[in-house]
N, CA and C atoms as a LAMMPS dump frame, in Angstrom:
ITEM: TIMESTEP
0
ITEM: NUMBER OF ATOMS
534
ITEM: BOX BOUNDS ff ff ff
-5.0000000000000000e+02 5.0000000000000000e+02
-5.0000000000000000e+02 5.0000000000000000e+02
-5.0000000000000000e+02 5.0000000000000000e+02
ITEM: ATOMS id mol type element x y z
1 1 1 N -438.075 -113.963 -459.959
2 1 2 C -438.383 -115.247 -459.37
3 1 3 C -437.948 -115.268 -457.911
4 2 1 N -438.727 -115.924 -457.102
5 2 2 C -438.421 -116.025 -455.68
6 2 3 C -437.948 -117.437 -455.345
7 3 1 N -437.055 -117.565 -454.372
8 3 2 C -436.595 -118.908 -453.986
9 3 3 C -437.619 -119.638 -453.134
10 4 1 N -437.453 -120.951 -453.055
11 4 2 C -438.257 -121.755 -452.152
12 4 3 C -437.823 -121.45 -450.726
13 5 1 N -438.737 -121.666 -449.789
14 5 2 C -438.442 -121.391 -448.386
15 5 3 C -438.562 -122.689 -447.584
16 6 1 N -437.544 -122.972 -446.773
17 6 2 C -437.583 -124.136 -445.889
18 6 3 C -438.295 -123.744 -444.608
19 7 1 N -439.432 -124.383 -444.338
20 7 2 C -440.2 -124.083 -443.134
21 7 3 C -439.732 -124.914 -441.941
22 8 1 N -439.355 -126.157 -442.206
23 8 2 C -438.837 -127.002 -441.131
24 8 3 C -438.054 -128.149 -441.739
25 9 1 N -437.278 -128.807 -440.887
26 9 2 C -436.502 -129.967 -441.315
27 9 3 C -436.432 -130.97 -440.18
28 10 1 N -436.453 -132.252 -440.561
29 10 2 C -436.394 -133.323 -439.576
30 10 3 C -435.468 -134.408 -440.112
31 11 1 N -434.511 -134.843 -439.3
32 11 2 C -433.603 -135.911 -439.705
33 11 3 C -434.352 -137.239 -439.685
34 12 1 N -434.305 -137.955 -440.805
35 12 2 C -434.944 -139.278 -440.864
36 12 3 C -433.917 -140.407 -440.972
37 13 1 N -432.653 -140.068 -441.304
38 13 2 C -431.575 -141.051 -441.32
39 13 3 C -430.275 -140.331 -441.012
40 14 1 N -429.574 -140.807 -439.988
41 14 2 C -428.244 -140.297 -439.673
42 14 3 C -427.31 -141.488 -439.716
43 15 1 N -426.901 -141.837 -440.93
44 15 2 C -426.149 -143.063 -441.164
45 15 3 C -424.705 -142.979 -440.682
46 16 1 N -424.015 -141.913 -441.031
47 16 2 C -422.604 -141.754 -440.714
48 16 3 C -422.188 -140.35 -441.131
49 17 1 N -420.889 -140.077 -441.043
50 17 2 C -420.427 -138.771 -441.512
51 17 3 C -420.558 -138.645 -443.029
52 18 1 N -420.866 -139.752 -443.695
53 18 2 C -420.982 -139.746 -445.154
54 18 3 C -422.406 -139.542 -445.653
55 19 1 N -423.409 -139.747 -444.795
56 19 2 C -424.783 -139.669 -445.287
57 19 3 C -425.77 -139.352 -444.165
58 20 1 N -426.568 -138.34 -444.411
59 20 2 C -427.675 -137.975 -443.535
60 20 3 C -428.824 -137.584 -444.462
61 21 1 N -430.045 -137.978 -444.111
62 21 2 C -431.212 -137.619 -444.926
63 21 3 C -432.221 -136.908 -444.039
64 22 1 N -432.731 -135.805 -444.553
65 22 2 C -433.736 -135.026 -443.839
66 22 3 C -435.014 -134.965 -444.659
67 23 1 N -436.128 -134.771 -443.967
68 23 2 C -437.408 -134.427 -444.577
69 23 3 C -437.613 -132.941 -444.338
70 24 1 N -437.824 -132.186 -445.398
71 24 2 C -438.07 -130.756 -445.267
72 24 3 C -439.532 -130.461 -445.583
73 25 1 N -440.068 -129.452 -444.941
74 25 2 C -441.339 -128.871 -445.353
75 25 3 C -440.972 -127.596 -446.093
76 26 1 N -441.378 -127.522 -447.353
77 26 2 C -440.988 -126.447 -448.259
78 26 3 C -442.208 -125.6 -448.632
79 27 1 N -441.995 -124.297 -448.678
80 27 2 C -443.037 -123.408 -449.189
81 27 3 C -442.563 -122.838 -450.521
82 28 1 N -443.385 -123.023 -451.547
83 28 2 C -443.081 -122.507 -452.876
84 28 3 C -443.431 -121.024 -452.945
85 29 1 N -442.901 -120.295 -453.917
86 29 2 C -443.185 -118.858 -454.029
87 29 3 C -444.67 -118.515 -454.132
88 30 1 N -445.481 -119.455 -454.665
89 30 2 C -446.921 -119.186 -454.787
90 30 3 C -447.674 -119.478 -453.482
91 31 1 N -446.94 -119.874 -452.421
92 31 2 C -447.556 -120.163 -451.131
93 31 3 C -447.867 -121.627 -450.891
94 32 1 N -447.845 -122.445 -451.953
95 32 2 C -448.106 -123.874 -451.81
96 32 3 C -447.023 -124.501 -450.937
97 33 1 N -447.43 -125.474 -450.102
98 33 2 C -446.506 -126.157 -449.208
99 33 3 C -446.329 -127.606 -449.638
100 34 1 N -445.069 -128.066 -449.626
101 34 2 C -444.751 -129.473 -449.858
102 34 3 C -444.326 -130.037 -448.517
103 35 1 N -445.064 -131.031 -448.045
104 35 2 C -444.874 -131.555 -446.69
105 35 3 C -443.654 -132.456 -446.526
106 36 1 N -443.287 -133.206 -447.542
107 36 2 C -442.149 -134.129 -447.426
108 36 3 C -441.219 -133.946 -448.616
109 37 1 N -440.169 -133.155 -448.429
110 37 2 C -439.182 -132.938 -449.478
111 37 3 C -437.86 -133.554 -449.009
112 38 1 N -437.407 -134.637 -449.645
113 38 2 C -436.173 -135.29 -449.179
114 38 3 C -434.939 -134.429 -449.458
115 39 1 N -434.071 -134.361 -448.456
116 39 2 C -432.839 -133.588 -448.559
117 39 3 C -431.677 -134.486 -448.146
118 40 1 N -430.691 -134.605 -449.022
119 40 2 C -429.553 -135.495 -448.798
120 40 3 C -428.35 -134.659 -448.374
121 41 1 N -427.736 -135.055 -447.272
122 41 2 C -426.554 -134.353 -446.781
123 41 3 C -425.37 -135.303 -446.858
124 42 1 N -424.4 -134.946 -447.663
125 42 2 C -423.134 -135.675 -447.728
126 42 3 C -422.031 -134.634 -447.811
127 43 1 N -420.806 -135.016 -447.489
128 43 2 C -419.731 -134.017 -447.434
129 43 3 C -419.449 -133.393 -448.797
130 44 1 N -419.045 -132.129 -448.767
131 44 2 C -418.538 -131.485 -449.969
132 44 3 C -417.211 -132.149 -450.325
133 45 1 N -416.834 -132.057 -451.594
134 45 2 C -415.6 -132.702 -452.03
135 45 3 C -414.893 -131.881 -453.09
136 46 1 N -413.666 -132.285 -453.399
137 46 2 C -412.89 -131.66 -454.458
138 46 3 C -412.566 -132.699 -455.525
139 47 1 N -412.449 -132.225 -456.752
140 47 2 C -411.837 -132.966 -457.842
141 47 3 C -410.776 -132.055 -458.424
142 48 1 N -409.598 -132.619 -458.656
143 48 2 C -408.456 -131.846 -459.138
144 48 3 C -407.952 -132.461 -460.43
145 49 1 N -408.008 -131.691 -461.511
146 49 2 C -407.403 -132.097 -462.774
147 49 3 C -405.952 -131.637 -462.697
148 50 1 N -405.032 -132.563 -462.892
149 50 2 C -403.608 -132.301 -462.671
150 50 3 C -402.866 -132.28 -463.993
151 51 1 N -402.076 -131.223 -464.176
152 51 2 C -401.241 -131.087 -465.363
153 51 3 C -399.798 -130.887 -464.894
154 52 1 N -398.866 -131.648 -465.469
155 52 2 C -397.468 -131.54 -465.057
156 52 3 C -396.755 -130.429 -465.838
157 53 1 N -395.459 -130.271 -465.593
158 53 2 C -394.674 -129.207 -466.229
159 53 3 C -394.593 -129.381 -467.741
160 54 1 N -394.758 -130.624 -468.225
161 54 2 C -394.741 -130.882 -469.671
162 54 3 C -396.124 -130.751 -470.3
163 55 1 N -397.091 -130.282 -469.512
164 55 2 C -398.476 -130.076 -469.931
165 55 3 C -399.234 -131.377 -470.208
166 56 1 N -398.718 -132.487 -469.674
167 56 2 C -399.457 -133.746 -469.716
168 56 3 C -400.376 -133.797 -468.507
169 57 1 N -401.448 -134.559 -468.622
170 57 2 C -402.406 -134.709 -467.543
171 57 3 C -402.119 -136.004 -466.787
172 58 1 N -402.242 -135.934 -465.472
173 58 2 C -402.03 -137.098 -464.624
174 58 3 C -403.36 -137.448 -463.967
175 59 1 N -403.793 -138.676 -464.162
176 59 2 C -405.044 -139.133 -463.548
177 59 3 C -404.892 -140.599 -463.165
178 60 1 N -405.978 -141.219 -462.777
179 60 2 C -405.958 -142.609 -462.35
180 60 3 C -406.843 -143.451 -463.258
181 61 1 N -406.455 -144.706 -463.419
182 61 2 C -407.35 -145.73 -463.951
183 61 3 C -407.69 -146.591 -462.739
184 62 1 N -408.987 -146.779 -462.489
185 62 2 C -409.392 -147.489 -461.278
186 62 3 C -410.802 -148.036 -461.424
187 63 1 N -411.202 -148.782 -460.413
188 63 2 C -412.596 -149.185 -460.315
189 63 3 C -413.262 -148.256 -459.297
190 64 1 N -414.547 -148.082 -459.435
191 64 2 C -415.348 -147.311 -458.48
192 64 3 C -416.65 -148.069 -458.32
193 65 1 N -417.133 -148.166 -457.1
194 65 2 C -418.306 -148.99 -456.792
195 65 3 C -419.52 -148.619 -457.656
196 66 1 N -419.785 -147.325 -457.834
197 66 2 C -420.967 -146.904 -458.587
198 66 3 C -420.738 -146.854 -460.098
199 67 1 N -419.477 -146.84 -460.514
200 67 2 C -419.161 -146.817 -461.95
201 67 3 C -418.823 -148.237 -462.373
202 68 1 N -419.647 -148.807 -463.185
203 68 2 C -419.503 -150.204 -463.581
204 68 3 C -418.222 -150.397 -464.39
205 69 1 N -417.26 -151.129 -463.84
206 69 2 C -416.02 -151.412 -464.553
207 69 3 C -414.954 -150.364 -464.319
208 70 1 N -413.953 -150.368 -465.196
209 70 2 C -412.847 -149.423 -465.08
210 70 3 C -413.268 -148.029 -465.492
211 71 1 N -412.655 -147.051 -464.869
212 71 2 C -412.906 -145.659 -465.2
213 71 3 C -411.619 -144.871 -465.045
214 72 1 N -411.497 -143.792 -465.774
215 72 2 C -410.446 -142.818 -465.493
216 72 3 C -410.997 -141.866 -464.444
217 73 1 N -410.116 -141.331 -463.608
218 73 2 C -410.547 -140.455 -462.518
219 73 3 C -409.48 -139.415 -462.218
220 74 1 N -409.906 -138.21 -461.849
221 74 2 C -408.947 -137.215 -461.379
222 74 3 C -408.656 -137.434 -459.891
223 75 1 N -407.732 -136.675 -459.371
224 75 2 C -407.486 -136.625 -457.933
225 75 3 C -408.749 -136.1 -457.269
226 76 1 N -409.061 -136.583 -456.081
227 76 2 C -410.24 -136.063 -455.401
228 76 3 C -410.401 -136.614 -454.011
229 77 1 N -411.262 -135.943 -453.246
230 77 2 C -411.564 -136.409 -451.91
231 77 3 C -412.497 -135.463 -451.193
232 78 1 N -412.941 -135.889 -450.033
233 78 2 C -413.875 -135.115 -449.225
234 78 3 C -413.167 -134.061 -448.391
235 79 1 N -413.844 -132.937 -448.21
236 79 2 C -413.354 -131.904 -447.305
237 79 3 C -413.512 -132.378 -445.871
238 80 1 N -412.53 -132.074 -445.046
239 80 2 C -412.642 -132.283 -443.61
240 80 3 C -413.536 -131.168 -443.065
241 81 1 N -414.13 -131.345 -441.878
242 81 2 C -414.961 -130.267 -441.312
243 81 3 C -414.198 -128.942 -441.253
244 82 1 N -414.827 -127.879 -441.757
245 82 2 C -414.278 -126.515 -441.773
246 82 3 C -413.037 -126.351 -442.649
247 83 1 N -412.755 -127.303 -443.52
248 83 2 C -411.594 -127.199 -444.398
249 83 3 C -411.93 -126.372 -445.634
250 84 1 N -411.046 -125.49 -446.014
251 84 2 C -411.189 -124.691 -447.223
252 84 3 C -411.02 -125.608 -448.448
253 85 1 N -411.868 -125.458 -449.479
254 85 2 C -411.769 -126.339 -450.643
255 85 3 C -410.389 -126.339 -451.316
256 86 1 N -409.748 -125.187 -451.453
257 86 2 C -408.423 -125.161 -452.074
258 86 3 C -407.408 -125.909 -451.219
259 87 1 N -407.484 -125.734 -449.911
260 87 2 C -406.569 -126.465 -449.024
261 87 3 C -406.811 -127.965 -449.123
262 88 1 N -408.056 -128.363 -449.241
263 88 2 C -408.381 -129.779 -449.429
264 88 3 C -407.794 -130.283 -450.746
265 89 1 N -407.935 -129.49 -451.811
266 89 2 C -407.406 -129.884 -453.115
267 89 3 C -405.889 -130.069 -453.039
268 90 1 N -405.207 -129.162 -452.37
269 90 2 C -403.75 -129.28 -452.219
270 90 3 C -403.379 -130.51 -451.396
271 91 1 N -404.138 -130.766 -450.328
272 91 2 C -403.893 -131.944 -449.49
273 91 3 C -404.091 -133.225 -450.292
274 92 1 N -405.194 -133.292 -451.059
275 92 2 C -405.472 -134.49 -451.85
276 92 3 C -404.4 -134.723 -452.919
277 93 1 N -403.919 -133.661 -453.555
278 93 2 C -402.862 -133.802 -454.558
279 93 3 C -401.599 -134.37 -453.91
280 94 1 N -401.272 -133.868 -452.729
281 94 2 C -400.09 -134.357 -452.019
282 94 3 C -400.276 -135.824 -451.597
283 95 1 N -401.456 -136.154 -451.055
284 95 2 C -401.706 -137.523 -450.595
285 95 3 C -401.759 -138.527 -451.747
286 96 1 N -402.485 -138.183 -452.807
287 96 2 C -402.76 -139.162 -453.86
288 96 3 C -401.655 -139.294 -454.902
289 97 1 N -400.907 -138.205 -455.135
290 97 2 C -399.833 -138.268 -456.129
291 97 3 C -398.46 -137.899 -455.566
292 98 1 N -398.402 -137.444 -454.31
293 98 2 C -397.133 -136.997 -453.745
294 98 3 C -396.632 -135.734 -454.416
295 99 1 N -397.563 -134.888 -454.882
296 99 2 C -397.199 -133.702 -455.668
297 99 3 C -397.72 -132.407 -455.051
298 100 1 N -397.107 -131.322 -455.488
299 100 2 C -397.613 -129.971 -455.296
300 100 3 C -397.703 -129.352 -456.682
301 101 1 N -398.346 -128.189 -456.798
302 101 2 C -398.513 -127.546 -458.099
303 101 3 C -398.154 -126.075 -458.009
304 102 1 N -397.669 -125.532 -459.104
305 102 2 C -397.266 -124.13 -459.168
306 102 3 C -398.452 -123.186 -459.32
307 103 1 N -399.505 -123.651 -459.996
308 103 2 C -400.651 -122.781 -460.295
309 103 3 C -401.939 -123.529 -460.008
310 104 1 N -402.894 -122.829 -459.376
311 104 2 C -404.199 -123.4 -459.06
312 104 3 C -405.279 -122.547 -459.703
313 105 1 N -406.105 -123.175 -460.511
314 105 2 C -407.201 -122.479 -461.188
315 105 3 C -408.515 -123.069 -460.684
316 106 1 N -409.334 -122.263 -459.993
317 106 2 C -410.646 -122.776 -459.579
318 106 3 C -411.558 -122.906 -460.799
319 107 1 N -412.208 -124.047 -460.918
320 107 2 C -413.101 -124.313 -462.05
321 107 3 C -414.574 -124.197 -461.674
322 108 1 N -414.859 -123.977 -460.398
323 108 2 C -416.236 -123.776 -459.972
324 108 3 C -416.622 -124.633 -458.79
325 109 1 N -417.728 -124.224 -458.168
326 109 2 C -418.323 -124.935 -457.035
327 109 3 C -419.775 -125.203 -457.425
328 110 1 N -420.17 -126.478 -457.443
329 110 2 C -421.463 -126.857 -457.981
330 110 3 C -422.217 -127.775 -457.022
331 111 1 N -423.54 -127.534 -456.814
332 111 2 C -424.314 -128.508 -456.042
333 111 3 C -424.414 -129.802 -456.847
334 112 1 N -424.377 -130.924 -456.149
335 112 2 C -424.433 -132.218 -456.843
336 112 3 C -425.838 -132.555 -457.32
337 113 1 N -426.847 -132.055 -456.63
338 113 2 C -428.243 -132.271 -457.025
339 113 3 C -428.97 -130.962 -456.766
340 114 1 N -429.462 -130.35 -457.795
341 114 2 C -430.08 -129.041 -457.696
342 114 3 C -431.332 -128.978 -456.843
343 115 1 N -431.972 -130.098 -456.599
344 115 2 C -433.205 -130.102 -455.815
345 115 3 C -433.112 -130.836 -454.485
346 116 1 N -432.116 -131.691 -454.321
347 116 2 C -432.093 -132.53 -453.126
348 116 3 C -430.762 -132.507 -452.373
349 117 1 N -429.911 -131.512 -452.655
350 117 2 C -428.671 -131.378 -451.894
351 117 3 C -427.58 -132.3 -452.364
352 118 1 N -427.079 -133.122 -451.458
353 118 2 C -426.041 -134.114 -451.723
354 118 3 C -424.663 -133.496 -451.882
355 119 1 N -424.379 -132.417 -451.186
356 119 2 C -423.046 -131.838 -451.166
357 119 3 C -422.723 -130.981 -452.376
358 120 1 N -421.543 -130.377 -452.311
359 120 2 C -421.032 -129.541 -453.39
360 120 3 C -419.736 -130.121 -453.916
361 121 1 N -419.559 -130.046 -455.234
362 121 2 C -418.31 -130.416 -455.888
363 121 3 C -417.51 -129.135 -456.096
364 122 1 N -416.284 -129.117 -455.62
365 122 2 C -415.36 -127.999 -455.799
366 122 3 C -414.28 -128.468 -456.763
367 123 1 N -414.23 -127.868 -457.945
368 123 2 C -413.375 -128.357 -459.025
369 123 3 C -412.191 -127.421 -459.24
370 124 1 N -411.011 -128.021 -459.469
371 124 2 C -409.779 -127.25 -459.64
372 124 3 C -408.926 -127.844 -460.752
373 125 1 N -408.118 -126.968 -461.357
374 125 2 C -407.046 -127.365 -462.26
375 125 3 C -405.742 -126.998 -461.573
376 126 1 N -404.884 -127.992 -461.382
377 126 2 C -403.557 -127.782 -460.794
378 126 3 C -402.535 -127.902 -461.916
379 127 1 N -401.851 -126.804 -462.229
380 127 2 C -400.885 -126.79 -463.327
381 127 3 C -399.465 -126.761 -462.772
382 128 1 N -398.555 -127.348 -463.527
383 128 2 C -397.163 -127.377 -463.112
384 128 3 C -396.924 -128.289 -461.925
385 129 1 N -397.611 -129.416 -461.88
386 129 2 C -397.459 -130.349 -460.76
387 129 3 C -396.067 -130.98 -460.793
388 130 1 N -395.5 -131.126 -459.607
389 130 2 C -394.173 -131.727 -459.475
390 130 3 C -394.134 -132.563 -458.2
391 131 1 N -393.323 -133.595 -458.223
392 131 2 C -393.239 -134.558 -457.116
393 131 3 C -392.497 -133.951 -455.93
394 132 1 N -393.059 -134.108 -454.73
395 132 2 C -392.417 -133.617 -453.507
396 132 3 C -392.262 -134.716 -452.451
397 133 1 N -392.902 -135.849 -452.657
398 133 2 C -392.823 -136.897 -451.65
399 133 3 C -393.517 -138.158 -452.094
400 134 1 N -393.713 -139.032 -451.139
401 134 2 C -394.351 -140.318 -451.391
402 134 3 C -395.871 -140.178 -451.421
403 135 1 N -396.507 -141.102 -452.103
404 135 2 C -397.963 -141.185 -452.111
405 135 3 C -398.402 -141.729 -450.758
406 136 1 N -399.411 -141.094 -450.165
407 136 2 C -399.907 -141.492 -448.847
408 136 3 C -401.429 -141.41 -448.866
409 137 1 N -402.067 -142.359 -449.512
410 137 2 C -403.515 -142.31 -449.697
411 137 3 C -404.206 -143.417 -448.91
412 138 1 N -405.456 -143.155 -448.568
413 138 2 C -406.259 -144.172 -447.891
414 138 3 C -407.397 -144.658 -448.788
415 139 1 N -407.24 -144.457 -450.109
416 139 2 C -408.283 -144.884 -451.036
417 139 3 C -408.493 -146.39 -450.952
418 140 1 N -409.728 -146.804 -451.106
419 140 2 C -410.081 -148.217 -451.042
420 140 3 C -409.894 -148.917 -452.383
421 141 1 N -409.952 -148.154 -453.47
422 141 2 C -409.917 -148.739 -454.804
423 141 3 C -408.475 -149.026 -455.233
424 142 1 N -408.332 -150.097 -456.022
425 142 2 C -407.068 -150.292 -456.718
426 142 3 C -406.999 -149.236 -457.799
427 143 1 N -405.808 -148.678 -457.984
428 143 2 C -405.678 -147.667 -459.019
429 143 3 C -404.257 -147.64 -459.556
430 144 1 N -404.156 -147.187 -460.803
431 144 2 C -402.843 -146.968 -461.393
432 144 3 C -402.796 -145.552 -461.943
433 145 1 N -401.623 -144.949 -461.869
434 145 2 C -401.437 -143.589 -462.378
435 145 3 C -401.275 -143.653 -463.89
436 146 1 N -401.979 -142.746 -464.567
437 146 2 C -401.958 -142.683 -466.025
438 146 3 C -401.598 -141.25 -466.424
439 147 1 N -400.702 -141.121 -467.397
440 147 2 C -400.337 -139.81 -467.937
441 147 3 C -400.871 -139.717 -469.361
442 148 1 N -401.613 -138.636 -469.637
443 148 2 C -402.247 -138.452 -470.943
444 148 3 C -401.88 -137.092 -471.53
445 149 1 N -401.695 -137.05 -472.847
446 149 2 C -401.532 -135.768 -473.531
447 149 3 C -402.882 -135.058 -473.562
448 150 1 N -402.887 -133.817 -473.977
449 150 2 C -404.156 -133.085 -474.093
450 150 3 C -405.089 -133.798 -475.064
451 151 1 N -404.586 -134.249 -476.197
452 151 2 C -405.427 -134.944 -477.179
453 151 3 C -405.965 -136.253 -476.617
454 152 1 N -405.137 -137.01 -475.89
455 152 2 C -405.599 -138.252 -475.281
456 152 3 C -406.656 -137.973 -474.209
457 153 1 N -406.468 -136.889 -473.46
458 153 2 C -407.447 -136.515 -472.427
459 153 3 C -408.777 -136.149 -473.083
460 154 1 N -408.724 -135.381 -474.154
461 154 2 C -409.945 -135.014 -474.883
462 154 3 C -410.636 -136.259 -475.43
463 155 1 N -409.871 -137.172 -475.986
464 155 2 C -410.466 -138.412 -476.525
465 155 3 C -411.092 -139.241 -475.408
466 156 1 N -410.416 -139.323 -474.271
467 156 2 C -410.969 -140.071 -473.125
468 156 3 C -412.27 -139.438 -472.648
469 157 1 N -412.309 -138.119 -472.615
470 157 2 C -413.53 -137.406 -472.218
471 157 3 C -414.664 -137.717 -473.195
472 158 1 N -414.389 -137.583 -474.48
473 158 2 C -415.417 -137.803 -475.502
474 158 3 C -415.852 -139.266 -475.587
475 159 1 N -414.983 -140.185 -475.196
476 159 2 C -415.302 -141.621 -475.225
477 159 3 C -416.052 -142.089 -473.985
478 160 1 N -416.231 -141.188 -473.008
479 160 2 C -416.938 -141.575 -471.786
480 160 3 C -416.081 -142.363 -470.813
481 161 1 N -414.759 -142.206 -470.891
482 161 2 C -413.865 -142.955 -470.014
483 161 3 C -413.845 -142.421 -468.588
484 162 1 N -414.311 -141.203 -468.371
485 162 2 C -414.507 -140.641 -467.03
486 162 3 C -415.981 -140.862 -466.714
487 163 1 N -416.285 -141.835 -465.86
488 163 2 C -417.655 -142.328 -465.708
489 163 3 C -418.456 -141.672 -464.583
490 164 1 N -417.932 -140.622 -463.98
491 164 2 C -418.65 -139.914 -462.921
492 164 3 C -418.87 -138.478 -463.393
493 165 1 N -420.071 -137.959 -463.186
494 165 2 C -420.442 -136.646 -463.723
495 165 3 C -419.491 -135.533 -463.293
496 166 1 N -419.144 -135.457 -462.014
497 166 2 C -418.266 -134.36 -461.583
498 166 3 C -416.88 -134.491 -462.212
499 167 1 N -416.429 -135.715 -462.452
500 167 2 C -415.133 -135.884 -463.099
501 167 3 C -415.19 -135.392 -464.541
502 168 1 N -416.244 -135.756 -465.23
503 168 2 C -416.423 -135.316 -466.614
504 168 3 C -416.482 -133.798 -466.691
505 169 1 N -417.206 -133.194 -465.758
506 169 2 C -417.314 -131.732 -465.714
507 169 3 C -415.96 -131.103 -465.463
508 170 1 N -415.216 -131.622 -464.49
509 170 2 C -413.897 -131.071 -464.168
510 170 3 C -412.959 -131.169 -465.367
511 171 1 N -412.952 -132.31 -466.039
512 171 2 C -412.068 -132.508 -467.196
513 171 3 C -412.446 -131.532 -468.309
514 172 1 N -413.734 -131.419 -468.614
515 172 2 C -414.173 -130.511 -469.683
516 172 3 C -413.805 -129.067 -469.367
517 173 1 N -414.025 -128.634 -468.131
518 173 2 C -413.68 -127.257 -467.765
519 173 3 C -412.181 -127.032 -467.788
520 174 1 N -411.4 -128.022 -467.367
521 174 2 C -409.943 -127.886 -467.411
522 174 3 C -409.445 -127.79 -468.837
523 175 1 N -409.978 -128.63 -469.722
524 175 2 C -409.56 -128.585 -471.128
525 175 3 C -409.912 -127.248 -471.766
526 176 1 N -410.98 -126.64 -471.308
527 176 2 C -411.349 -125.309 -471.801
528 176 3 C -410.282 -124.268 -471.434
529 177 1 N -409.619 -124.456 -470.293
530 177 2 C -408.635 -123.495 -469.793
531 177 3 C -407.237 -123.687 -470.357
532 178 1 N -406.953 -124.857 -470.951
533 178 2 C -405.581 -125.091 -471.442
534 178 3 C -405.525 -125.153 -472.953
């Protein structure tokens, strides 16, 4: 199989550092051309599933604009320009929980939309997390820290309590590793 080829691209919306939309002209492997293929550009991000020294999981209960109502959520945030995903994950863990971790397990890097871009999710499991300082976050959402056992985390996953796809993926992959 051959990949699609981008023949040209034109910016049709440059909203902010959080969102840019392009129109691409795409050529398919059979030579057919698609004149208007929407491409979404948003920053890559990390999600970090955190496990403490007692093997409990630390996450948040919070609201999120796109997730209707309360949701459980892992640590996460956007990469700064040219920032390495692991360094971003470590920074977010320090900012959001005031913690560092003894072991870092990469769980994968995934495009958010296989056909239209929208950034990459970089997923990690941080094991042996321990407190090193104060929480210093700029999150807009109200949130509370929640500690769950492995069984409680599995039940929350199966009950749909993690209402964002990348969070659900990160939790499932982390549970596979522990």
